[in-house]
Each structure stands twice: as structure tokens, then as C-alpha cells.
N, C-alpha and C positions, 0 to 999 in steps of 0.2 A: 631598594626596598625601604620605604618610609615606615618608621615605627613611632609609637607614642606611649606615654604612660597616663594620658588623660582619659580615664575610663570611669564610667558610671554603670552600675548594675542594679536593676530593679527586680522586684518579686515577680512571681508568675502571674500571667493574665489568663483567666479561664473564659472560654467562649462556649456556650451551650447552644448548639444549633438544633434544628428539627430532627436530624438523623444521627448526629454524632457530636461529641464534646471534644474540644481541643484545648491544649495548654501552650501558651507562648512565652518564651524567655526573651526579654528585651534588655539590651545594654547599649551604651553609647561609647563610641571610639572617636575621640577628637571631634566631638560635635555631631557625628553622624550616627543615626539610630540603626541598630541591627536587630531584627526580630528573627526568631527561630521557633517554628510551631511543631508540636508533637502530638500524636494521637492519645498518649497516656500521660498521666501526672508523673509516674515513676520515671519515664524517659526524660521528661522536662526537668524534673528535680536533679537527675543525674547530670544532665548537660549543664544546668546552672551551677551545680556544685563544682564541676570541672573549671568553669569560668572563674568562680569565686576563689578556687584554689590557686589559679594562676595569678589572680589579683593579690592574694595574700602573700604569695612568694615574690611579689614585685616584678613579675615578668612584663616585658614590653609586648604590645599588641601591634599587629600589622594594620596600617590605615586602609589598605586596599581590600583586605578580606575580613577585617574585624576580629580575627582570631589571634590567640597568643602565638608568638613566634615559634615556641616549642612545638606547637601543633603542626605547623607547616613543615618543619624539618622531619617530624615523625611521619607525616603523610608521604613526603617525598621518598623516604627510605623504605616505605612499605610497598612491596611488589604484590602482584596478584597472587602468586604462588604462596608467598609467606602469609598473606592474609587468609587464604583458603585453609591452610594448615591450622592457623589460629582459630578460625571459625569452627572448623570440624572438632578441634580439641575441646572448645568451649561447650559444644552441643553434643558431645559423645555420650556423656553420662546420662542415663535415663531414657535415651532414644532407643527405639526398637532396632533390632538387627536389620530389618528391611529398610527402615529410614536411613540408617548409616550407609547401607549399600547403595541405595538410590541417590543419596546426596553425593557420594563419591563418583558415581557414574555421570550424573548431571553436571557436576562441577569439572569433571574431566572434559566433557563436551565443551563447556564454556572456555576452558583453558586453551583449547585448540583454536579459538578465535582471538587469543590475546598474546601472541608471540611478539616480543619486541624485535626479534631478528630470527631468521631461520638458517643462519650460517652454522653448518655442522650439525644440523638437525638430525637426530637419530630416527630409526624406523618408527613409523606412526604406531604400529601395533605394539611395539615394545614400550613406547611412551605411555600408551593407554594402560598396559599391564603394570608398569612401574607406578603410575599414579593411583590406579584403583586398588591394587593389591598391597602397596606399601605406603607411598607418600600421603595419600588421602585416607589412610587407615590409622587412626590414633595409636592403636595398640601395636601395630606391626611396623610403624615408621622407623623406629630405632632398633628393630631386630636385625639379625644377620640376613643379608640379601645377596643374590648373585652379583658378580662383579659388573655384568652388563647393565643390570638394573640400577646399581649404585651410580654408574657413569651417566645413565640417562637422567637420574634425579639431579645430579650435580649440574647437568646442562640446563634442565628446566629451571633450577633455582636462579640462574643468571639470564634467562631469556623470556621472562614474562614482563609485561608492561608495568609501570608504577600504578598502584591502585587508583591514584587521583585522576588518571587519564580516562577512567570509566565515566567521569562526569561529562564527557563529550558525547553528544547525542549519536553521531555516526558510530562511535565505538560500541555503545551499549546496544545499538540496533544490530550490529554485526553479531554480537553475542546472542541476542534473542533469535536471530535467524539460525545460528548454528545449533542451539539447543532445541529448536523446533524440527530438526532433521535427524534421520537415522545416521548411522556411521557411513553408509554409502551415499549420503546426500539426498535421498528421497525423503519426502515429508513423513514425519512421525505421526502416529495416531493422535487425533485431537486431544484425547485425555492425557497422553504422555506429554504433549507440548504444553498443556496447561499446568501440569504438575511440575515440569521443568522450570517454567516461568515462576511458579510459586516458590520453589526452592531457591532460585537465583535472587528473587526479591527479598526473601528472608535473610539471605546472606548479606545483601547490600544494606538492609535495615540495620544489621549488626555493625556494618562498617560505619554507618551514621552514628549509631550509639557509641561507638568507640572513638568518634571524632576524626576518623580517616576521610570521611566525605561529609559535605555540608547537607546533602539531601540524597534520597534514593534516586539515582539517575534514570530508573525505569519510568519515572513520572515525566521525564523530559521528552519521551518519544511516544508517538501514536502507534501502538502495536496492537493489532486486532487478533485476539486469540482465535484459533480455529474453532469452528462450531462443533460442539460435542453433542452426541445423542446417547444418553444413558439408558434409553428405552431398550428393552430386551428385544432382540431379533427373534421373532417367532419361529423362523426357519431353523434355528439352532436347537429348539426344544424337541426331544424325542417323545413319541407317544408310548403308552404302556407296553404295547406289543413289541416295539423296537427295543425298549429297555430290557424286556424279558429276553429277547433274542440275544442281545449283547451280553447280559449277565450269564445266560446259559452257555454261550460260546466261551466266555472267560473261564467258567467252571471246568471246562474240558482241557484247559491248558495245564500241563504238568511242568514243574511240581507245585507252583504257587496258586494256580487257578482255583482249586477247591476252597482254599481259605479266603480267597478274594470275593467269593459270592456274597458273603455276609457284609463285607466292607462296602461294596457298591450298592447293595440293597439298603444299607443304612443311609448312604448319601441320598438315595432316591426317595425313601419313605419318610425321612425326617428333615430333609433339606440341610443336613450338616455340611459344613465346608470340609474339604479334604483334611486341612490342618487341624480341624476339630475332631474328626473321626479317628485319625491316626493316634491321637493321644487319649482316646476314650478308655476309661478303666471300668472294670466290672463293678466296682463299688459305686459307680454313678449310673449303672444300668439297673433299673428296678423293674423286674418282670414279675407278673403274678405267679404265685406258687402253684406248682403242679400237684395234683392230687393222685395218690396211689390207691388202686383198688386191690385190697388184700385177697379178694376172692379170685379174681382173674390174674393176679400178679402182673398187672399192667398199669401204665399211667392212664388216667382218665383223659378223654379228649373233650374238653369243654367247648361250648359254643364260641364262635368268633367274638360275640359281644362281651365275653368275659376275659378276653385275652389282651386287653389294653395294658401297657406298661408305661414307663417314663424314663427318659434319658436326660441326665443333667450335664450340661456343658460347663466345665469349670476352668479349663486351661487349654490353650491351643498351642500347637507346635509347628509353625511354618518352617519350611525347608529353606534356609537362607545361606548356610555355609559356615564352616568353623571359624573363618577369619573375622566374622562380624558379630558373633555372639559373645556374651560375657563368660559363658561357661566353657567355651571352646568346643562345644558340640555342634553337630550339623544342624540341629533344629533349635530355634529360639523359643523357649517356653514363656508364654505370656498369658495375661487375662484375655477372655474372649473379646473380639473386636467390638469397640464401642462401649465396653464395660469397665467399671472401676476394678481395682485389684481386690480379689476376693468375691466379686459379684458373680453369680451363676445364672444360667439360662435353662429352664426346664423345657423339654420338648416331648410331646406325646409319642409313644412308641406304639404304632398300630398293630393289630393282631397278626397281620402278615409278617411283620418284622419280628414280633415276639417269637414266633415259631422258628424263623430263620436263625435268630440269635441262640435259641436253645440248642438247635442242632449243631451250630458252630461251636458252642462251649462243650457239648458232649464229645464232639469229634476232635477238637484241637486243644481243649483245656484252657487254662489261664496263662497269659503271656507274662513276660518279665514285668515286675512292678505292677502286676494286676491288669496289664493291657488286654483289651478285647481283641485287637488285631495286631499280628506280629508276623515276621517273616519266617521262612523255613529254617533259618539258623538261630531262631530264638531272639532276634533283635527287633526293635521297633520297625514297623513297615516302612520301607524306603520308597521315596517318590518314584524313582526310576522303575521299580517293580510294578506298581499299579498303573503307571503311565504306559509302560511298554505293553502290559496286558490289555489295556484299553485300546491302544492303537492297533494291536493285532486283531482284536475282536471286531473292531470297526471295519478293517479290511476284509474280514471273513464274512460279516453279516451284510454290509452295505454294498450296493452296486457301485461301479466306477463313477457313475454320475453323482450318486449320493456322497461318495467319498470326497468329491470336489466341492461340496457345499459345507456350510457351517454346522450341519446337523450333527449334534452330539460330538462335537470336535474334541471336547475335553471332558474329563469326569465332572468338572464343575457344572456342566450342563444338566446333570442329574438334580442338582439343587434347584436350578431354574425350573426344571420340569415339575418338581414337587410343589414349589410355591405356586406355579401356574395352576396345578390341579386344585390346590387348596382354594385359590380364588375362584376358579370355575365352579366349584361346588357351593359357592355362596357363603363361605366362611368370612366373618367380618374382617376387613383389612387390619383393624387394630390387633386382632388375635393372631392373624397371619404374621404381622410384623413382629410381634412378641416371640412367636415360635422361631421365625427365621433369624432373629437377632439383629434387626436394623429398624430405623424409624419408619413411621407411617409415610412421611414425606418421601423417603427413598423408595419405599415399596410402591407407592402410587406413581412415582415418576418412572421407575424401571419397568414395572409390570403393567403399565397403562393399557397396552394392547390386550393383555390377558383379561383385564377387567372389562374393557369395552366389547370384547367378544361375546359377552353375555347380555347384550343390550335387548335383544328380542325377549329373552326370558324375563328380564327385569321390567320391561314394559308391561307384561302381563301381571307381574306381581304388583306393580304400581297401580294398575287399573283395579285389581282386586281389592286394594286398600280403600277404594272409594265406593265400594258396594253399598247401595242404599241411598246414594246421593241423588 
């Protein structure tokens, strides 16, 4: 290994292209120019500062790689397993519980393609449990664990390849192949494969940032992401009669069914996500006041036009698991999807839902911490409770043939049904997007078929606009 102290380092070179701006660090080692280009100025400054630090310490540079000798020894000592732990620790704080869980699963898949040797390899399922529940979980890595899990982690620590070997195209291609598959080897859903590739790329960008790799090796291979269709499958959307039959069937199930009627009605009539509805509080449900008739000693029954209310979505509670949340609770409490902390989303509460919610409050009262929906034991509604009720009602209401289709396969399809109805009624997409809590771009892409289904009506409306021409 030939080294030298003949080093020159220049300032950053900025290149502003038509679509993006890049920043290049340039230095010379024994007469040879070495450039390194970065997508952001911060990354380029960080890399240059590391080079300058090595120069100030009087370190020798390798002639063949242009890097300080200390960098090479550091990269050689860094294994894939050690790097993953470092990466996850660095990106744990501030990440949602879902992101933590997904990263652990995806990087476990990647690890299965990066064994340096399989001598004495433990059971595959036990390896996956050990990595996902302990090793790739920042909080639980150092906690007490079963002896068999501890033994597995010790084996993994000494049997993953050096990180620098990922710079080889065949190696990174094998990793991409593995993360694009399910555990049984069958192809993963296109959206899952694309997400896995994104997580892997982010991790390898961090490896470059830390000086473990010269460049992200994913750029070395031609990997074509599976085609994804985010367009809604119309066959999964139930019609109003089917929704009514499903909710009526659920209401007959004891003991939880009666209190689930309002829960599923809310999903259907306001397009709330399940994780938004389970965390809904009465303080965020604004219903029009009922008027009391002192003569008849009864509540007045106003016209439907007067029964509009409003629901405010402030905080969601996705069911992720205690091991991944900062609070140690089953659900991760966060701001609504796509919203900043403290930002809220108002959604209109139609007259049909206003009356359902009133009956629900009269019958079941207010739940713990002001919750609208809660279980029979007085705790926040569990995912398994409403999911089991939905599956049971689906078997009860649908024919065998329908049960084998995507029709209303999950409670989330009630949200799809609601948005579809909003669009079919001619409500402006911008307003629908605001109510549903996502961008217009996502709305138009996902619900394109729902919008195009009104083409005949829209043609007549367009023609009417030119009356008198």
C-alpha cells in the first residue's frame, strides 16, 4: 500500500444544472486529482472538513484510493451488522414507530443476503426475531434477552460481510433482489419493493456520509423497480347498501358490536383513517345543539339540513407495538399524516353521522381521556376487536364468491368508499383532498377511475357552459 503526504485541497465547486445543483470536493494526492460530488452543500462541507482534519493531523493518504489511511482501516473494520446498528441508532430519535419497525424489517431482509459464512448458522426464523426485536431496535438491543437470542446475535456479529464489499455490483444486486421478495421468496408487492429500496438507499447514503463508502453502490447497478399502480381498485369499494348491510351485521355481534356501529359509520361518512378514528375525542366532535321542547318534554327533531357538524382530526394513533414507541404503549401518538406538529384537519360531519354519534354518546357515554370510541373494558379500541368484527360481518353478508374478491376487504375501504362518493357527487377535488387529508396530486392519482366514471355527466355540464355560442 503506497502512501503519500503530498496533498492539496481546494474549496467547493458548485454546479447548477437545469434540474439540480451539485457540489464537488476536489483534492490532489501525489499529483492525481480526486473529485467527489454531493447533492447538498452540507454533505460536501462535511466531507471536505473530514479531509481537512486528516491533513491537519498530518495523516498519510493512500495513492490508490486518494483517502486518508485511517479511513481505509475504519472501513475494513466496519461490518454490515455493525453499520446497520449505527445507522438505526443515528436515525431512531424523531422517527415514527412505523418507520422504525419498517427499517428493522427491511434491513433484516438485506442482512440475509450478506452472510460472510453460513457455518453454524442458527435457525432462520430465530435470526429474524433476534434482529427485528432486539439487535435492530435501538431501545431493546442492550436489554435482557433470552439466551438463544443472545447466542444468535453473537453469531450474526461475526458473520456479515465487511461494509466495503457492498461497493461490488454483484453484491448490491443480490441485496436488491432479496429485499424485493417476501420471506418465502415470492415477489413482494411493487409498493413494498420500492419502499425497501428507498430504505436501503438511505442507509447507504449514510455510509457515504460517514466515509465508509466512496459512493452509494445502488447507482452502480441497473435495477428496475417493479411497476406500481397507486390507482384505487374500484372492485374493492363497497356501495352504500353493502356498507349498510356490513354495519348492521356488526351491530348484532355481542358484546362489542353495538358500540362499533358508530366507529364504522364514522370511517364511512367522513373518510377518517382507522388510526384517526380510534383516537378521536369528544372535544373534537362538534355537533349542533339539540333543542328541547318543554311542552312535549321531548327533543325536537330538526330537518337534516340543520344537522351538519364538524370533526377535527388532531392526533392519530397507529397500532405499531410497544417495542417501537417512545411511550412504550401499543399505539404511537403522532400528528395527522402529512401534517406538522399541532396542525389539525377539519372534516364535515354529515347529518346521518350526527344522529349516529348522538345515539352512541347517549348509550355508551364518554370513554377514558374523552375518547369517542372505546372497548367494553373501558380502554382504547383495539385493532383486533374492530378487525375481527369486520371479518366476521364480511363472511356473514357476502357470498363465497364476493369473499374471494377485494370487495371491502379491510375497514380502510370505507375511507375509499367515502372519497369516491364525494368525487362522484361533483365536489371539487381540492375540497375532497382537504377533507381526506392528502394532496390533490395523490387524490387525482389514486382516485382517477372514480373521477373518470363521471365523464358522461361532465360532458353535458361542459356543453351547457357554452350555451348561446
